[in-house]
C-alpha positions as CSV (number, residue, x, y, z in Angstrom):
1,M,0.0,0.0,0.0
2,K,3.1,2.2,-0.4
3,G,1.5,4.1,-3.2
4,T,-1.3,5.1,-0.9
5,V,0.9,5.9,2.1
6,R,3.0,8.3,0.1
7,L,-0.1,10.5,-0.6
8,L,-0.3,11.3,3.1
9,S,2.1,14.2,3.2
10,F,0.3,16.1,0.4
11,L,-3.0,15.5,2.0
12,L,-1.8,16.9,5.3
13,L,-0.9,20.2,3.7
14,S,-4.5,20.8,3.0
15,A,-5.6,19.7,6.5
16,A,-3.4,22.2,8.3
17,A,-6.4,24.1,9.7
18,P,-6.8,24.1,13.6
19,A,-8.3,20.9,14.9
20,L,-12.1,21.1,15.5
21,A,-12.7,21.0,19.2
22,A,-15.9,18.9,19.1
23,G,-15.0,17.0,16.0
24,P,-16.7,17.4,12.6
25,S,-19.8,15.5,11.6
26,S,-19.4,12.8,8.9
27,T,-21.2,13.3,5.6
28,L,-21.5,9.6,5.0
29,V,-22.8,8.2,8.3
30,P,-24.9,9.8,11.1
31,A,-22.0,10.2,13.4
32,T,-19.3,12.7,14.6
33,F,-15.6,12.2,14.4
34,N,-13.5,12.7,17.6
35,E,-11.5,15.8,18.5
36,G,-8.6,16.4,16.2
37,A,-10.2,15.2,13.0
38,V,-10.2,17.5,10.0
39,I,-12.4,16.8,6.9
40,V,-10.4,17.7,3.7
41,T,-12.4,19.0,0.7
42,D,-9.5,20.3,-1.4
43,R,-10.0,18.4,-4.7
44,A,-6.3,18.8,-5.7
45,A,-5.1,17.4,-2.4
46,V,-7.3,14.3,-2.6
47,A,-7.1,13.6,-6.4
48,D,-4.6,10.7,-6.2
49,L,-6.2,9.3,-3.0
50,A,-9.5,9.4,-4.8
51,S,-8.2,7.2,-7.5
52,A,-7.0,4.6,-4.9
53,L,-10.4,4.9,-3.3
54,R,-12.2,4.1,-6.6
55,D,-10.0,1.0,-6.9
56,A,-11.0,0.0,-3.3
57,A,-14.7,0.4,-4.3
58,S,-14.1,-1.7,-7.4
59,A,-12.5,-4.4,-5.2
60,A,-15.6,-4.3,-3.1
61,G,-17.7,-5.0,-6.2
62,S,-19.2,-1.5,-6.9
63,S,-18.3,2.1,-7.4
64,C,-18.2,5.3,-5.3
65,T,-21.2,7.7,-5.3
66,K,-20.2,10.0,-2.4
67,S,-16.7,10.3,-0.8
68,E,-15.2,11.7,2.4
69,Y,-11.6,12.3,3.4
70,V,-10.5,12.8,7.1
71,V,-7.1,13.5,8.6
72,W,-5.8,13.2,12.1
73,T,-2.5,15.0,12.6
74,Q,-2.2,13.8,16.2
75,P,-4.0,10.5,16.3
76,D,-4.5,8.5,19.5
77,D,-3.0,5.1,19.9
78,D,-5.0,2.3,18.3
79,L,-7.2,4.9,16.5
80,E,-8.0,2.5,13.7
81,T,-9.2,-0.1,16.2
82,T,-11.3,2.4,18.0
83,F,-12.8,3.6,14.7
84,N,-13.6,0.0,13.7
85,G,-15.4,-0.4,17.0
86,G,-17.5,2.7,16.3
87,I,-18.4,1.4,12.9
88,K,-19.5,-1.9,14.4
89,A,-21.7,0.0,16.9
90,L,-23.4,1.7,14.0
91,G,-24.5,-1.7,12.7
92,Y,-21.9,-2.3,10.0
93,T,-20.0,-5.5,9.2
94,Y,-16.3,-4.9,8.6
95,R,-14.5,-6.9,5.9
96,L,-10.7,-6.4,5.2
97,L,-10.0,-6.5,1.5
98,D,-6.2,-5.8,1.6
99,R,-3.6,-4.7,4.1
100,S,0.1,-3.7,3.9
101,D,2.6,-2.9,6.6
102,E,5.7,-1.1,5.3
103,A,8.6,0.7,7.0
104,G,7.0,4.0,6.1
105,G,3.6,3.2,7.4
106,R,0.6,0.8,7.0
107,A,-2.6,0.8,5.1
108,S,-5.9,-1.1,5.1
109,V,-8.5,-1.4,2.3
110,F,-11.9,-2.4,3.8
111,A,-15.6,-2.8,2.9
112,L,-18.5,-2.1,5.3
113,S,-22.0,-3.7,4.9
114,G,-24.9,-2.0,6.7
115,P,-28.6,-2.5,6.8
116,K,-29.3,0.2,4.1
117,Q,-25.9,1.1,2.5
118,S,-22.4,-0.3,1.9
119,I,-19.1,1.6,2.1
120,A,-15.6,1.0,0.9
121,G,-12.6,2.7,2.4
122,I,-8.9,3.1,3.0
123,W,-7.2,3.7,6.3
124,V,-3.6,4.9,6.2
125,E,-1.2,5.6,9.1
126,A,2.3,7.0,8.4
127,E,4.6,9.7,9.8
128,G,2.6,9.9,13.0
129,N,-0.6,10.8,11.2
130,A,-3.8,9.0,10.1
131,V,-6.0,9.4,7.1
132,L,-9.5,7.9,6.4
133,A,-10.8,7.9,2.8
134,W,-14.2,6.2,2.4
135,C,-17.2,6.4,0.1
136,M,-20.8,5.2,-0.3
137,L,-21.4,2.2,-2.6
138,K,-25.2,2.7,-2.4
139,P,-27.0,6.0,-2.2
140,V,-29.3,5.1,0.7
141,A,-28.0,6.4,4.0
142,A,-27.7,3.9,6.8
143,Q,-29.4,4.5,10.2
144,P,-27.5,3.5,13.3
145,D,-29.1,1.4,16.0
146,A,-29.8,3.8,18.8
147,S,-29.0,1.1,21.4
148,S,-25.5,0.7,20.0
149,P,-23.6,4.0,20.5
150,A,-20.2,4.4,18.8
151,K,-17.3,5.8,20.8
152,A,-14.1,7.7,20.5
153,A,-13.2,8.0,16.8
154,L,-16.8,8.0,15.6
155,Q,-19.8,9.1,17.8
156,P,-23.5,9.0,16.7
157,N,-25.1,12.3,16.2
158,P,-28.0,13.2,18.5
159,P,-31.6,12.9,17.1
160,A,-32.6,15.7,14.6
161,T,-34.5,18.6,16.0
162,S,-36.3,21.5,14.5
163,A,-33.4,23.8,15.0
164,P,-31.9,25.0,11.7
165,K,-28.9,23.2,10.3
166,P,-25.8,25.3,10.9
167,A,-24.0,26.5,7.8
168,P,-20.7,24.8,7.1
169,A,-17.6,26.6,8.3
170,K,-15.7,28.6,5.8
171,P,-12.4,26.9,4.9
172,D,-9.3,28.2,6.5
173,A,-6.9,30.0,4.1
174,T,-4.5,27.0,4.3
175,T,-7.2,24.6,3.0
176,T,-8.1,26.4,-0.2
177,S,-7.0,24.8,-3.5
178,P,-3.7,26.1,-4.6
179,A,-3.5,27.7,-8.1
180,K,-2.7,25.0,-10.6
181,P,0.4,25.4,-12.8
182,A,-0.3,25.9,-16.5
183,T,0.7,22.4,-17.5
184,A,-1.1,19.4,-19.0
185,P,-4.6,18.8,-17.6
186,A,-5.2,15.7,-15.5
187,P,-6.6,12.8,-17.4
188,A,-10.3,12.1,-17.3
189,R,-11.5,9.9,-14.5
190,P,-12.3,6.3,-15.5
191,A,-15.9,5.4,-16.3
192,T,-18.0,3.6,-13.7
193,P,-16.9,-0.1,-13.6
194,S,-19.2,-2.6,-15.4
195,A,-21.6,-4.5,-13.2
196,T,-19.8,-7.7,-14.2
197,A,-16.5,-6.4,-12.9
198,K,-16.6,-8.3,-9.6
199,A,-13.5,-9.6,-7.8
200,P,-13.5,-13.3,-7.0
201,T,-14.3,-14.5,-3.5
202,P,-10.9,-15.5,-1.9
203,K,-10.7,-19.2,-1.2
204,P,-8.0,-21.3,0.6
205,S,-5.1,-22.6,-1.5
206,Y,-5.7,-20.1,-4.3
207,V,-4.5,-16.7,-5.4
208,T,-7.2,-14.9,-7.3
209,G,-7.9,-11.4,-8.6
210,L,-9.6,-9.0,-11.0
211,V,-8.0,-7.0,-13.8
212,L,-9.8,-3.9,-15.2
213,D,-9.3,-1.8,-18.3
214,T,-8.9,1.9,-18.3
215,Q,-12.6,2.4,-18.1
216,G,-13.2,0.1,-15.2
217,H,-14.5,-2.9,-17.3
218,P,-13.1,-6.4,-17.1
219,L,-9.9,-6.9,-19.1
220,A,-9.5,-10.3,-20.7
221,G,-6.2,-11.7,-21.9
222,A,-4.0,-9.8,-19.4
223,R,-0.9,-11.8,-18.2
224,V,-0.5,-12.3,-14.5
225,F,2.7,-13.5,-13.0
226,L,2.8,-14.9,-9.4
227,S,6.0,-15.3,-7.4
228,G,6.3,-16.5,-3.8
229,T,7.8,-18.7,-1.2
230,T,6.2,-21.9,0.1
231,F,5.6,-22.4,3.8
232,T,6.7,-26.1,4.0
233,Q,10.1,-25.9,2.4
234,G,10.7,-22.2,2.0
235,Q,11.0,-22.8,-1.8
236,K,10.7,-20.0,-4.2
237,T,8.2,-20.7,-6.9
238,S,6.3,-18.9,-9.7
239,F,3.2,-19.3,-11.8
240,E,1.7,-17.5,-14.8
241,T,-1.8,-17.2,-16.2
242,E,-4.2,-15.0,-18.2
243,T,-7.4,-13.3,-17.2
244,K,-10.7,-14.7,-18.5
245,A,-13.5,-12.8,-20.2
246,D,-14.8,-11.5,-16.9
247,G,-11.4,-10.1,-16.1
248,T,-10.7,-12.6,-13.3
249,Y,-7.9,-15.1,-12.8
250,S,-7.5,-18.0,-10.3
251,L,-4.4,-20.1,-9.6
252,R,-4.1,-23.0,-7.2
253,V,-0.7,-22.8,-5.6
254,P,1.1,-24.4,-2.7
255,D,0.6,-22.8,0.7
256,G,2.8,-19.8,1.0
257,R,3.0,-16.0,0.5
258,Y,2.7,-14.6,-3.0
259,Q,2.9,-11.3,-4.9
260,A,1.8,-10.6,-8.4
261,K,2.7,-8.5,-11.5
262,A,0.5,-8.0,-14.5
263,S,0.9,-6.8,-18.1
264,Y,-1.4,-6.3,-21.1
265,T,-0.4,-6.4,-24.8
266,T,-2.3,-4.8,-27.6
267,T,-1.8,-3.4,-31.2
268,F,-2.0,0.3,-32.0
269,E,-1.0,2.2,-35.1
270,G,0.6,-1.0,-36.6
271,Q,2.8,-1.6,-33.5
272,T,2.5,-4.0,-30.6
273,F,2.6,-2.3,-27.2
274,S,2.8,-3.9,-23.8
275,F,1.7,-2.1,-20.6
276,F,2.5,-2.9,-17.0
277,L,-0.7,-2.7,-15.0
278,D,-1.3,-0.8,-11.8
279,P,-1.8,-2.8,-8.6
280,A,-5.1,-1.9,-6.9
281,S,-3.3,-1.8,-3.5
282,G,-0.9,0.9,-4.8
283,N,2.0,-1.2,-3.7
284,P,3.8,-3.5,-6.2
285,N,5.0,-5.7,-3.4
286,T,1.6,-6.4,-1.8
287,N,1.4,-10.1,-1.0
288,V,-1.2,-12.6,0.2
289,D,-1.2,-15.8,2.2
290,S,-2.5,-18.5,-0.2
291,S,-3.4,-20.9,2.7
292,E,-6.1,-18.4,3.5
293,G,-6.7,-17.2,0.0
294,G,-6.5,-13.6,-1.3
295,N,-7.1,-11.3,-4.2
296,L,-4.4,-9.3,-6.0
297,N,-6.2,-6.9,-8.3
298,F,-4.9,-4.7,-11.2
299,R,-6.0,-1.9,-13.5
300,W,-4.7,-0.6,-16.8
301,K,-3.8,3.1,-16.6
302,L,-2.7,5.3,-19.5
303,S,-1.3,7.9,-17.2
304,G,-0.2,8.5,-13.6
305,L,2.8,7.8,-11.4
306,R,3.8,4.2,-11.5
307,A,3.2,2.1,-8.4
308,G,6.3,2.1,-6.2
309,R,7.6,5.4,-7.5
310,G,8.1,8.0,-4.8
311,A,6.6,11.5,-4.7
312,G,8.7,13.9,-6.8
313,A,9.7,11.3,-9.4
314,K,10.3,13.0,-12.7
315,E,11.9,10.5,-15.1
316,Y,9.8,9.7,-18.1
317,D,9.6,6.0,-17.2
318,D,8.3,6.8,-13.7
319,F,4.9,7.3,-15.3
320,Y,2.3,5.0,-17.1
321,G,2.0,7.6,-19.8
322,S,4.5,8.4,-22.6
323,G,7.2,11.1,-22.6
324,V,8.6,13.8,-24.9
325,D,12.1,15.3,-24.7
326,F,11.4,18.8,-25.9
327,S,14.7,20.3,-27.1
328,Y,15.4,23.9,-28.0
329,C,17.9,24.6,-30.7
330,G,19.0,28.0,-29.2
331,L,22.5,29.3,-29.6
332,P,25.1,28.1,-30.1
333,A,22.8,25.8,-32.2
334,K,25.5,23.3,-33.2
335,A,25.5,22.1,-29.6
336,Y,21.9,21.1,-29.8
337,C,20.7,21.2,-33.4
338,A,22.3,21.5,-36.9
339,E,24.8,24.4,-37.3
340,K,22.6,25.9,-40.1
341,Y,20.4,27.2,-37.3
342,A,23.2,29.2,-35.6
343,A,22.2,32.6,-36.9
344,V,20.2,34.9,-34.6
345,T,16.6,34.7,-35.7
346,P,15.1,38.1,-36.5
347,G,11.9,38.7,-34.7
348,A,12.4,35.9,-32.1
349,A,9.8,35.9,-29.4
350,P,11.1,38.2,-26.6
351,G,11.4,37.3,-23.0
352,G,8.1,37.0,-21.2
353,S,6.2,35.8,-24.2
354,L,3.8,33.0,-23.4
355,I,4.9,29.7,-25.1
356,T,2.0,27.3,-25.7
357,V,2.8,23.7,-26.6
358,T,-0.3,21.8,-27.8
359,F,-0.7,18.0,-28.3
360,T,-3.9,17.4,-30.4
361,P,-4.9,13.8,-30.6
362,Q,-5.4,12.2,-34.1
363,G,-8.2,9.7,-33.5
364,K,-8.6,7.5,-30.5
365,L,-6.0,6.5,-27.9
366,V,-4.5,3.1,-27.5
367,D,-7.4,1.9,-25.3
368,G,-10.0,3.0,-27.8
369,S,-11.1,6.0,-25.8
370,A,-11.4,9.5,-27.1
371,G,-8.2,11.6,-26.6
372,K,-8.2,15.2,-25.4
373,P,-5.8,18.0,-26.3
374,I,-3.0,18.4,-23.9
375,V,-1.6,21.9,-23.4
376,Y,1.6,23.1,-21.7
377,T,2.4,26.8,-21.2
378,F,5.5,28.6,-19.9
379,K,7.2,32.0,-20.1
380,A,10.0,32.5,-22.6
381,A,13.5,33.3,-21.3
382,P,14.8,36.7,-22.2
383,L,17.0,37.3,-25.3
384,A,20.5,38.5,-24.7
385,P,20.9,42.3,-25.1
386,P,22.6,43.7,-28.2
387,G,26.2,42.8,-28.1
388,G,25.6,40.4,-25.3
389,Y,26.0,36.7,-24.8
390,P,26.1,34.4,-26.7
391,Y,27.0,36.3,-29.8
392,S,27.5,40.0,-30.5
393,D,24.6,41.2,-32.7
394,P,23.2,44.7,-33.1
395,N,19.7,43.3,-32.9
396,G,20.2,41.3,-29.8
397,G,21.7,37.9,-29.1
398,G,20.0,34.6,-28.9
399,R,19.4,32.4,-25.9
400,T,20.3,28.9,-24.8
401,I,17.0,28.0,-23.1
402,L,13.5,28.6,-24.2
403,G,11.6,28.4,-20.9
404,S,12.5,31.0,-18.3
405,D,12.7,28.3,-15.6
406,W,14.4,25.6,-17.6
407,P,17.7,24.4,-16.0
408,Y,18.9,23.1,-19.3
409,H,18.3,23.6,-23.1
410,S,15.5,20.9,-23.0
411,T,12.6,19.9,-20.8
412,D,10.5,16.8,-20.4
413,F,6.8,16.6,-21.1
414,N,5.8,13.4,-19.2
415,D,2.8,11.2,-18.8
416,L,0.9,11.7,-22.0
417,P,-1.7,8.9,-22.7
418,L,-0.4,6.8,-25.6
419,G,-1.9,8.0,-28.8
420,K,-1.1,9.7,-32.1
421,Y,-0.8,13.5,-31.7
422,T,-0.2,16.6,-33.8
423,L,2.2,18.9,-32.0
424,T,2.3,22.7,-32.5
425,V,4.1,25.5,-30.6
426,T,2.9,29.1,-30.5
427,A,4.3,32.2,-28.9
428,T,2.0,34.9,-27.6
429,L,4.1,38.1,-27.6
430,P,3.8,40.9,-25.0
431,S,1.9,42.9,-27.6
432,G,-0.8,40.2,-27.8
433,S,0.1,39.0,-31.3
434,T,1.0,35.4,-31.9
435,K,3.6,33.6,-34.0
436,P,4.3,29.9,-34.6
437,L,7.6,28.4,-33.6
438,K,9.3,25.9,-35.9
439,V,9.4,22.2,-34.8
440,G,10.9,19.0,-36.2
441,L,11.7,15.4,-35.3
442,A,15.4,15.6,-36.4
443,E,18.1,18.0,-35.4
444,N,18.7,19.0,-39.1
445,D,15.0,19.4,-40.0
446,V,13.4,21.9,-37.6
447,E,11.4,23.5,-40.3
448,H,7.7,22.7,-39.7
449,D,4.7,24.4,-38.2
450,S,3.5,21.1,-36.8
451,V,4.7,17.5,-36.5
452,T,3.1,14.1,-35.8
453,V,4.2,12.5,-32.6
454,R,4.2,8.7,-32.3
455,W,5.9,6.5,-29.9
456,V,7.7,3.1,-30.3
457,L,8.8,0.3,-28.0
458,W,12.2,-0.1,-26.5
459,D,14.5,-2.3,-28.6
460,N,14.0,-6.0,-27.8
461,F,11.5,-5.1,-25.1
462,N,10.1,-8.2,-23.3
463,P,6.9,-7.6,-21.3
464,G,7.5,-10.9,-19.6
465,S,10.3,-9.3,-17.5
466,Y,7.6,-7.1,-15.8
467,S,10.1,-4.3,-15.3
468,G,11.1,-1.1,-17.0
469,G,9.1,1.4,-19.0
470,G,8.7,-0.3,-22.4
471,I,8.0,2.8,-24.5
472,K,10.8,5.0,-25.8
473,Q,10.9,8.7,-25.0
474,M,10.1,10.8,-28.1
475,K,12.5,13.6,-29.0
476,V,11.1,16.8,-30.6
477,Y,13.2,19.9,-31.6
478,V,11.9,23.5,-31.5
479,R,13.4,26.9,-32.6
480,D,12.4,30.5,-33.0
């Protein structure tokens, strides 16, 4: 569950408001959280955790209809146990779907069955803090048994009266959504999983699971590789299978502990691509005890940080999406592009101009879904003054970087969903007028108003290795 644990730090930044003295009321169940709980409503802060929560709902056999995110920055000891006791007192049956204990923290995925509604959730404890993310699986609100009061982490609300409902408190300045940088928009959320996308019921002596496509539907023909160690002889062993039409797999194995990896291979634009699938637990090392039986579920993702990659990862193969190395010819051009581009370009976009890089999809993406334009914007670096570096020129010198905050002559555009795109680059000058920049796919052919961007596999790539990125980073050249 490492992928979920690492979301805690970002979420806490949006929960830095003073703790509520009496504890906030839950929006999912008729109960009140204990003192110190903070409900987080910042969409940017919970975006990645929301994705993990949707996977939890899928593992529970349904989908989220209403969600809630709660943070304790100073949780009591055994807060999770106390919370589970409060849930039981409200009339819910608790079912553990997955659990992971790592050096950096621990996480649980669970499902709750009540008399009138079901809930799926994730409980994370790391760095001395606790986070609860849960959602309704059915729209009917459950009513607690008045004779079974919850305690501590969750307390039932008193009966409703005729008094008006108080208005929600205004968010503290530290909980408002930060301004988003002008980079590529987040990919669209997956569609609601199909009603047939139901994880198998775990059974002793088996490792089972469910694999979903990018839209939350069953994915047939995905390869699943199990590796583990048997209990009796401590022998390392492995097995491989494919998912059936309903997206499930089932392997009978010797009693032991097992983990799984999965991949999916398909053809797009005349090429065969293989994709490593995202573990529903968020942790590629999640394992199960086959003597008890357990599910290891996966989902195909076209974008997002790969499971197991830490926060702040920025290499192109740290993402499920594809990458572009966007290289500026600049000056001296022969260091980056062909020497024929070494002359200072008359009328080059001055510093402060807004550079807009647009990837416009041509047709559908690799999964058959409709692509959306992806746009990056940044400010142009200043041109050198007349007679200044890098060359003396009465009309002003050139520059070595295009983006004002670039550390080098090129930058990476990462995590684009695999498809076929038309790439254009435009400068909006301080005067408000616009001009196209030239682009190309070779250092000696940077002459075009647009280029078509396609990706290819690594040389001799083998998806059976279940490691690495698989798709080459595309290189594009740009000049004034």
